[in-house]
DOZA-828162 format. One record per residue (C-alpha): residue number from 0; x, y, z. Coordinates in Angstrom, 1 decimal, always signed. Layout:
<sites>
<site num="NUM" X="X" Y="Y" Z="Z"/>
...
</sites>
This chain:
<sites>
<site num="0" X="+79.6" Y="+105.7" Z="+99.1"/>
<site num="1" X="+82.0" Y="+104.7" Z="+96.3"/>
<site num="2" X="+80.5" Y="+104.6" Z="+92.6"/>
<site num="3" X="+81.9" Y="+105.7" Z="+89.3"/>
<site num="4" X="+81.9" Y="+109.2" Z="+90.2"/>
<site num="5" X="+84.2" Y="+108.7" Z="+93.1"/>
<site num="6" X="+86.4" Y="+106.4" Z="+91.5"/>
<site num="7" X="+87.1" Y="+108.9" Z="+88.6"/>
<site num="8" X="+87.6" Y="+111.8" Z="+91.1"/>
<site num="9" X="+90.1" Y="+109.2" Z="+93.0"/>
<site num="10" X="+91.9" Y="+108.7" Z="+89.8"/>
<site num="11" X="+91.9" Y="+112.7" Z="+88.8"/>
<site num="12" X="+93.3" Y="+113.1" Z="+92.6"/>
<site num="13" X="+96.3" Y="+110.6" Z="+92.2"/>
<site num="14" X="+97.0" Y="+111.2" Z="+88.7"/>
<site num="15" X="+99.3" Y="+114.3" Z="+89.1"/>
<site num="16" X="+100.9" Y="+112.5" Z="+92.2"/>
<site num="17" X="+101.7" Y="+109.4" Z="+90.9"/>
<site num="18" X="+101.9" Y="+109.7" Z="+87.0"/>
<site num="19" X="+105.0" Y="+110.2" Z="+85.3"/>
<site num="20" X="+106.5" Y="+109.4" Z="+88.7"/>
<site num="21" X="+109.0" Y="+106.9" Z="+89.1"/>
<site num="22" X="+108.2" Y="+104.3" Z="+92.3"/>
<site num="23" X="+110.4" Y="+104.7" Z="+94.8"/>
<site num="24" X="+109.1" Y="+102.5" Z="+96.8"/>
<site num="25" X="+105.9" Y="+99.7" Z="+96.9"/>
<site num="26" X="+104.7" Y="+97.4" Z="+99.8"/>
<site num="27" X="+101.7" Y="+95.4" Z="+98.7"/>
<site num="28" X="+100.2" Y="+93.9" Z="+101.7"/>
<site num="29" X="+98.1" Y="+91.2" Z="+100.0"/>
<site num="30" X="+99.9" Y="+87.3" Z="+100.3"/>
<site num="31" X="+99.5" Y="+86.4" Z="+96.8"/>
<site num="32" X="+101.4" Y="+90.0" Z="+96.0"/>
<site num="33" X="+103.3" Y="+90.5" Z="+98.6"/>
<site num="34" X="+106.4" Y="+89.7" Z="+96.9"/>
<site num="35" X="+105.5" Y="+91.8" Z="+93.7"/>
<site num="36" X="+107.5" Y="+94.9" Z="+94.0"/>
<site num="37" X="+107.2" Y="+98.1" Z="+91.6"/>
<site num="38" X="+110.3" Y="+100.0" Z="+92.7"/>
<site num="39" X="+112.1" Y="+101.6" Z="+90.1"/>
<site num="40" X="+108.6" Y="+101.2" Z="+87.4"/>
<site num="41" X="+107.6" Y="+104.7" Z="+86.3"/>
<site num="42" X="+103.8" Y="+105.2" Z="+86.6"/>
<site num="43" X="+102.4" Y="+105.7" Z="+83.2"/>
<site num="44" X="+98.7" Y="+106.4" Z="+84.4"/>
<site num="45" X="+96.2" Y="+106.2" Z="+86.7"/>
<site num="46" X="+92.5" Y="+105.5" Z="+85.3"/>
<site num="47" X="+89.0" Y="+104.4" Z="+86.3"/>
<site num="48" X="+86.9" Y="+102.1" Z="+84.8"/>
<site num="49" X="+83.2" Y="+102.1" Z="+86.5"/>
<site num="50" X="+84.3" Y="+101.3" Z="+90.2"/>
<site num="51" X="+87.8" Y="+99.9" Z="+89.4"/>
<site num="52" X="+90.6" Y="+102.0" Z="+89.7"/>
<site num="53" X="+93.6" Y="+101.3" Z="+87.4"/>
<site num="54" X="+97.5" Y="+102.2" Z="+88.6"/>
<site num="55" X="+99.4" Y="+101.5" Z="+85.2"/>
<site num="56" X="+103.4" Y="+101.1" Z="+85.6"/>
<site num="57" X="+104.9" Y="+99.4" Z="+82.4"/>
<site num="58" X="+103.7" Y="+95.9" Z="+81.8"/>
<site num="59" X="+102.0" Y="+96.2" Z="+85.0"/>
<site num="60" X="+98.9" Y="+97.3" Z="+86.3"/>
<site num="61" X="+97.7" Y="+97.4" Z="+89.9"/>
<site num="62" X="+94.0" Y="+96.6" Z="+89.7"/>
<site num="63" X="+92.0" Y="+97.8" Z="+93.1"/>
<site num="64" X="+88.2" Y="+98.1" Z="+93.8"/>
<site num="65" X="+87.2" Y="+99.9" Z="+96.9"/>
<site num="66" X="+83.9" Y="+98.0" Z="+98.1"/>
<site num="67" X="+82.3" Y="+99.5" Z="+100.8"/>
<site num="68" X="+85.0" Y="+100.4" Z="+103.0"/>
<site num="69" X="+88.4" Y="+101.3" Z="+100.3"/>
<site num="70" X="+90.1" Y="+104.4" Z="+100.4"/>
<site num="71" X="+93.1" Y="+105.8" Z="+99.0"/>
<site num="72" X="+95.1" Y="+108.5" Z="+100.5"/>
<site num="73" X="+97.9" Y="+111.0" Z="+99.9"/>
<site num="74" X="+100.5" Y="+111.9" Z="+102.6"/>
<site num="75" X="+103.5" Y="+113.9" Z="+102.5"/>
<site num="76" X="+106.9" Y="+112.2" Z="+103.8"/>
<site num="77" X="+106.6" Y="+111.5" Z="+107.6"/>
<site num="78" X="+102.7" Y="+112.5" Z="+107.7"/>
<site num="79" X="+100.8" Y="+110.4" Z="+110.3"/>
<site num="80" X="+98.2" Y="+108.0" Z="+108.5"/>
<site num="81" X="+94.7" Y="+109.1" Z="+109.5"/>
<site num="82" X="+93.8" Y="+105.1" Z="+109.2"/>
<site num="83" X="+95.3" Y="+102.3" Z="+111.2"/>
<site num="84" X="+98.5" Y="+101.0" Z="+109.7"/>
<site num="85" X="+97.4" Y="+97.3" Z="+109.8"/>
<site num="86" X="+94.4" Y="+98.0" Z="+107.1"/>
<site num="87" X="+96.8" Y="+99.0" Z="+104.4"/>
<site num="88" X="+96.7" Y="+96.8" Z="+101.7"/>
<site num="89" X="+99.3" Y="+99.0" Z="+99.2"/>
<site num="90" X="+101.8" Y="+101.4" Z="+100.0"/>
<site num="91" X="+103.2" Y="+103.2" Z="+96.9"/>
<site num="92" X="+106.1" Y="+106.2" Z="+97.5"/>
<site num="93" X="+107.4" Y="+108.4" Z="+95.0"/>
<site num="94" X="+109.5" Y="+111.6" Z="+95.8"/>
<site num="95" X="+107.9" Y="+114.2" Z="+97.8"/>
<site num="96" X="+104.5" Y="+111.8" Z="+98.5"/>
<site num="97" X="+103.4" Y="+108.2" Z="+99.5"/>
<site num="98" X="+100.2" Y="+106.6" Z="+98.4"/>
<site num="99" X="+98.4" Y="+104.4" Z="+100.2"/>
<site num="100" X="+95.4" Y="+102.1" Z="+99.6"/>
<site num="101" X="+93.1" Y="+101.4" Z="+102.8"/>
<site num="102" X="+90.7" Y="+98.3" Z="+103.3"/>
<site num="103" X="+90.5" Y="+97.7" Z="+99.6"/>
<site num="104" X="+88.2" Y="+95.3" Z="+98.7"/>
<site num="105" X="+89.9" Y="+93.8" Z="+96.2"/>
<site num="106" X="+93.8" Y="+94.3" Z="+95.0"/>
<site num="107" X="+95.3" Y="+92.3" Z="+92.0"/>
<site num="108" X="+98.5" Y="+92.8" Z="+90.2"/>
<site num="109" X="+97.4" Y="+92.2" Z="+86.1"/>
<site num="110" X="+99.6" Y="+92.3" Z="+83.2"/>
<site num="111" X="+98.9" Y="+95.8" Z="+81.6"/>
<site num="112" X="+98.2" Y="+93.5" Z="+78.1"/>
<site num="113" X="+95.6" Y="+91.8" Z="+80.1"/>
<site num="114" X="+93.5" Y="+94.5" Z="+81.4"/>
<site num="115" X="+91.1" Y="+94.8" Z="+79.1"/>
<site num="116" X="+90.1" Y="+91.3" Z="+79.0"/>
<site num="117" X="+90.0" Y="+91.0" Z="+82.8"/>
<site num="118" X="+87.5" Y="+94.1" Z="+82.9"/>
<site num="119" X="+85.8" Y="+92.8" Z="+79.4"/>
<site num="120" X="+82.6" Y="+92.2" Z="+81.9"/>
<site num="121" X="+82.1" Y="+95.7" Z="+82.7"/>
<site num="122" X="+79.4" Y="+97.6" Z="+80.6"/>
<site num="123" X="+79.9" Y="+101.1" Z="+79.1"/>
<site num="124" X="+80.7" Y="+103.5" Z="+81.7"/>
<site num="125" X="+79.1" Y="+106.9" Z="+81.5"/>
<site num="126" X="+82.3" Y="+109.0" Z="+82.5"/>
<site num="127" X="+84.6" Y="+106.8" Z="+80.4"/>
<site num="128" X="+85.9" Y="+108.1" Z="+76.9"/>
<site num="129" X="+84.4" Y="+105.0" Z="+75.7"/>
<site num="130" X="+81.0" Y="+106.0" Z="+76.6"/>
<site num="131" X="+78.2" Y="+104.1" Z="+74.4"/>
<site num="132" X="+74.5" Y="+104.8" Z="+75.7"/>
<site num="133" X="+72.9" Y="+102.5" Z="+73.0"/>
<site num="134" X="+74.9" Y="+99.7" Z="+74.2"/>
<site num="135" X="+74.0" Y="+100.3" Z="+77.7"/>
<site num="136" X="+70.3" Y="+100.8" Z="+76.9"/>
<site num="137" X="+70.8" Y="+97.5" Z="+75.0"/>
<site num="138" X="+72.2" Y="+95.6" Z="+77.9"/>
<site num="139" X="+69.5" Y="+96.8" Z="+80.2"/>
<site num="140" X="+66.8" Y="+95.6" Z="+77.4"/>
<site num="141" X="+68.2" Y="+92.3" Z="+77.5"/>
<site num="142" X="+66.3" Y="+91.3" Z="+80.8"/>
<site num="143" X="+62.7" Y="+92.8" Z="+80.7"/>
<site num="144" X="+61.6" Y="+90.8" Z="+83.8"/>
<site num="145" X="+64.1" Y="+92.3" Z="+85.8"/>
<site num="146" X="+63.6" Y="+95.0" Z="+88.3"/>
<site num="147" X="+65.1" Y="+98.2" Z="+87.0"/>
<site num="148" X="+66.6" Y="+98.9" Z="+90.0"/>
<site num="149" X="+68.5" Y="+95.3" Z="+90.0"/>
<site num="150" X="+69.3" Y="+95.9" Z="+86.3"/>
<site num="151" X="+70.8" Y="+99.3" Z="+87.2"/>
<site num="152" X="+73.4" Y="+97.9" Z="+90.0"/>
<site num="153" X="+74.2" Y="+95.0" Z="+87.4"/>
<site num="154" X="+77.6" Y="+96.1" Z="+86.1"/>
<site num="155" X="+77.6" Y="+94.3" Z="+82.9"/>
<site num="156" X="+75.3" Y="+96.9" Z="+82.3"/>
<site num="157" X="+76.5" Y="+100.0" Z="+82.7"/>
<site num="158" X="+79.6" Y="+100.6" Z="+84.8"/>
<site num="159" X="+79.5" Y="+102.9" Z="+87.8"/>
<site num="160" X="+75.9" Y="+102.6" Z="+88.9"/>
<site num="161" X="+75.6" Y="+102.0" Z="+93.0"/>
<site num="162" X="+72.8" Y="+101.9" Z="+95.5"/>
<site num="163" X="+73.0" Y="+105.8" Z="+95.2"/>
<site num="164" X="+72.4" Y="+106.4" Z="+91.7"/>
<site num="165" X="+70.0" Y="+103.7" Z="+91.1"/>
<site num="166" X="+67.6" Y="+105.1" Z="+93.9"/>
<site num="167" X="+67.9" Y="+108.7" Z="+92.7"/>
<site num="168" X="+67.6" Y="+107.8" Z="+89.2"/>
<site num="169" X="+64.3" Y="+106.3" Z="+89.8"/>
<site num="170" X="+63.3" Y="+109.3" Z="+91.2"/>
<site num="171" X="+64.1" Y="+111.2" Z="+88.5"/>
<site num="172" X="+62.7" Y="+108.6" Z="+85.7"/>
<site num="173" X="+59.5" Y="+108.7" Z="+88.1"/>
<site num="174" X="+59.5" Y="+104.7" Z="+88.7"/>
<site num="175" X="+59.4" Y="+102.5" Z="+91.7"/>
<site num="176" X="+62.7" Y="+100.5" Z="+91.7"/>
<site num="177" X="+61.1" Y="+97.1" Z="+91.7"/>
<site num="178" X="+59.3" Y="+97.9" Z="+88.2"/>
<site num="179" X="+60.2" Y="+95.7" Z="+85.3"/>
<site num="180" X="+62.5" Y="+96.9" Z="+82.6"/>
<site num="181" X="+60.1" Y="+96.1" Z="+80.6"/>
<site num="182" X="+57.8" Y="+99.0" Z="+82.2"/>
<site num="183" X="+60.0" Y="+102.2" Z="+82.4"/>
<site num="184" X="+59.9" Y="+103.4" Z="+78.6"/>
<site num="185" X="+62.7" Y="+105.1" Z="+77.4"/>
<site num="186" X="+65.9" Y="+103.0" Z="+78.4"/>
<site num="187" X="+67.8" Y="+105.5" Z="+76.1"/>
<site num="188" X="+66.3" Y="+108.4" Z="+78.3"/>
<site num="189" X="+67.6" Y="+106.1" Z="+81.5"/>
<site num="190" X="+71.1" Y="+105.7" Z="+80.6"/>
<site num="191" X="+71.4" Y="+109.3" Z="+79.8"/>
<site num="192" X="+69.8" Y="+110.7" Z="+83.2"/>
<site num="193" X="+72.7" Y="+108.1" Z="+84.8"/>
<site num="194" X="+75.2" Y="+110.1" Z="+82.3"/>
<site num="195" X="+74.2" Y="+113.0" Z="+83.8"/>
<site num="196" X="+73.9" Y="+112.7" Z="+86.8"/>
<site num="197" X="+77.5" Y="+110.9" Z="+87.2"/>
<site num="198" X="+79.1" Y="+113.6" Z="+85.4"/>
<site num="199" X="+77.6" Y="+116.6" Z="+87.4"/>
<site num="200" X="+79.4" Y="+115.2" Z="+90.1"/>
<site num="201" X="+83.0" Y="+114.2" Z="+88.5"/>
<site num="202" X="+85.2" Y="+116.4" Z="+90.0"/>
<site num="203" X="+82.9" Y="+117.5" Z="+92.9"/>
<site num="204" X="+84.1" Y="+116.6" Z="+97.0"/>
<site num="205" X="+80.0" Y="+116.6" Z="+97.9"/>
<site num="206" X="+78.0" Y="+114.5" Z="+95.9"/>
<site num="207" X="+74.5" Y="+116.5" Z="+95.1"/>
<site num="208" X="+71.8" Y="+115.1" Z="+92.4"/>
<site num="209" X="+69.3" Y="+117.9" Z="+93.4"/>
<site num="210" X="+71.1" Y="+120.5" Z="+92.2"/>
<site num="211" X="+70.9" Y="+122.3" Z="+95.7"/>
<site num="212" X="+74.2" Y="+121.8" Z="+97.5"/>
<site num="213" X="+72.5" Y="+122.0" Z="+101.2"/>
<site num="214" X="+72.4" Y="+120.0" Z="+104.0"/>
<site num="215" X="+69.4" Y="+117.5" Z="+103.6"/>
<site num="216" X="+68.6" Y="+118.5" Z="+100.2"/>
<site num="217" X="+71.3" Y="+117.2" Z="+97.6"/>
<site num="218" X="+69.7" Y="+114.0" Z="+97.1"/>
<site num="219" X="+65.9" Y="+113.5" Z="+96.4"/>
<site num="220" X="+65.4" Y="+109.9" Z="+98.0"/>
<site num="221" X="+68.7" Y="+108.4" Z="+99.0"/>
<site num="222" X="+68.6" Y="+107.9" Z="+102.9"/>
<site num="223" X="+65.7" Y="+110.1" Z="+103.2"/>
<site num="224" X="+63.3" Y="+107.7" Z="+104.7"/>
<site num="225" X="+60.4" Y="+109.3" Z="+106.4"/>
<site num="226" X="+61.2" Y="+113.3" Z="+105.1"/>
<site num="227" X="+59.2" Y="+114.8" Z="+103.1"/>
<site num="228" X="+60.0" Y="+114.8" Z="+99.3"/>
<site num="229" X="+61.4" Y="+117.4" Z="+97.9"/>
<site num="230" X="+59.0" Y="+117.7" Z="+95.0"/>
<site num="231" X="+55.5" Y="+117.0" Z="+96.6"/>
<site num="232" X="+56.1" Y="+116.8" Z="+100.3"/>
<site num="233" X="+55.0" Y="+113.1" Z="+100.9"/>
<site num="234" X="+57.3" Y="+111.0" Z="+103.4"/>
<site num="235" X="+60.0" Y="+109.2" Z="+101.4"/>
<site num="236" X="+59.2" Y="+105.5" Z="+101.8"/>
<site num="237" X="+62.3" Y="+102.6" Z="+102.4"/>
<site num="238" X="+62.4" Y="+99.2" Z="+102.0"/>
<site num="239" X="+64.7" Y="+96.1" Z="+100.6"/>
<site num="240" X="+65.2" Y="+95.1" Z="+97.2"/>
<site num="241" X="+66.9" Y="+91.6" Z="+95.9"/>
<site num="242" X="+66.5" Y="+88.4" Z="+94.0"/>
<site num="243" X="+68.0" Y="+85.0" Z="+94.1"/>
<site num="244" X="+71.4" Y="+85.1" Z="+94.3"/>
<site num="245" X="+71.5" Y="+89.1" Z="+94.8"/>
<site num="246" X="+71.7" Y="+90.3" Z="+98.3"/>
<site num="247" X="+69.4" Y="+92.4" Z="+99.5"/>
<site num="248" X="+69.7" Y="+96.6" Z="+99.5"/>
<site num="249" X="+67.9" Y="+99.1" Z="+100.4"/>
<site num="250" X="+65.8" Y="+101.6" Z="+98.4"/>
<site num="251" X="+63.9" Y="+104.7" Z="+98.8"/>
<site num="252" X="+60.9" Y="+106.3" Z="+96.9"/>
<site num="253" X="+58.4" Y="+108.4" Z="+97.0"/>
<site num="254" X="+55.2" Y="+107.0" Z="+97.0"/>
<site num="255" X="+53.0" Y="+109.7" Z="+95.4"/>
<site num="256" X="+56.2" Y="+110.9" Z="+92.3"/>
<site num="257" X="+57.2" Y="+107.0" Z="+91.8"/>
<site num="258" X="+54.9" Y="+104.9" Z="+89.4"/>
<site num="259" X="+54.7" Y="+101.3" Z="+91.0"/>
<site num="260" X="+52.6" Y="+100.0" Z="+88.6"/>
</sites>
């Protein structure tokens, strides 16, 4: 599932392919930007902010968000695509490689000078160069009555946390995802643990939050309903959590290890 580590790992994979290279082809298959052609421009950088990918080329930047289904692939010239062609939303070419964005949830072209303003709503990114844990903790504290499991998903608080990390983080902190932020104790400790989990998976091809890279043991609670807790053996529970205006999403927790009061 695309979360902050996924995007930073993706940027690290695309950067050596694109950065410093001249685009020899550009096909943006989104009606609003279908006439935009970046061919001939040099890619300055490929970077991530939270769950957002940025491909900068001079005064224009290609901004994408994977949502749930999006992927970026790298192909050799003439290599067959591994996803249906009709799902391609961006096709970029450089000498020796083709980079294709499939089923992107969001794609736009921004003036590079406007990128910071466009992403100003994002909270601090634990994997970014300007990570600010104090600000992230203050952001969480600003809504004390909100369930912590919802506050963690709010990208305005800290960027990059998705459903995997919010469930795993709640387990690590020993708190049920529905508990109010005000009852969750040291919020600086929460954001420090969030950064630790994300950073542990930077550069990894398979996400591991338990420290054990084996099938069935890579996560404490995420997607482990009815399986034994890795800490106490109690069957993991599953349910849903949402609020007015927010879609309900599945949560997992250990009834014994995570305080629900």
